[in-house]
N, C-alpha and C positions, 0 to 999 in steps of 0.2 A: 504494500499500501504506500503510495507517495504521499508526501507530507501533507499538500493540502486536502486530499481524502481524509487522513489522519484527522486535522483539524476539523472537517465538516462533521467527520462522525463524534466527534469530540462536543461537538457544541450542540448536535442534534442531542445526545444523549444528556447533556447539561452538565452541570456543576452539580454535588451532592447535597448542596442546598438549595436546588431549584425547586420550587412549589411543585411543578408539574413538566413531564416531558413534552416534547414537541408533538407528539400524539396525543396527550391529555389536553394540550391549549386547544388542538386541533377539535377535539369533540365537543370543547366547553362552545366553543365558536360556532359551531353546526348545531349546537342546540338553542343559541341566541337565534341566529337563521331560521330556526323551526316557529320562532316566535315565543319561546319563553323570555322572561325581564331577566335582564343583566344583573341585576340583585338578587334575584333566586337563585340562579345559575352559580353565581359567585358564593353564596351563603353555603349551598349544598358542597360546593369545592372546598370551602375553608380558606377561601380568598378573600382581598377586598374587592369590592365593585368598582374602584379606581383601576386597581390592576387588570380586573379582566377586560373593562372597558377600552386600555390602553392597548391588551392583546388582540382584541375583538377590530378596533380601529385599524393596527396595521394588517390585521391578517387580510382586511377587506382592501385595504391598500397596494399589499404587495403579494398577498397569497401565502401560501405557508412559509415562504423566505421570511415573512414578518413576523412570524411567530419565537422566530431564534433569537437566542439572549444577543441583544448589541454588544459589539465590542466596549470596555470599559478606556480605551486607550484614548486621550484626547484629540480632538481634529486638528488644535494647533499647538504649540508651545514657544512660547513667547520668551522664554527665557533661553533656548535654545539659541545657539551661535551660527547655526547652518554649517556646520562642518570646518569653522575656521578655529584656528589654535591662537589663543590670546589675544 
């Protein structure tokens, strides 16, 4: 398995403290799409309504890729010197 595939595989599984796997998040989104209220589905899953609403919005915008945990790496690093020394 190459590095990109390993990284994607690890992202899909999620970290050990992740509330739900990709498949679980997808099932919750499908339940909302079927007409159940977000608050009801979130309460049954033991997560906040806000968290589920965020996942649902990402899923609607980006499909299954939207349910993956985003990188915690900052988009920019103001203190970085651009590779120059000194």
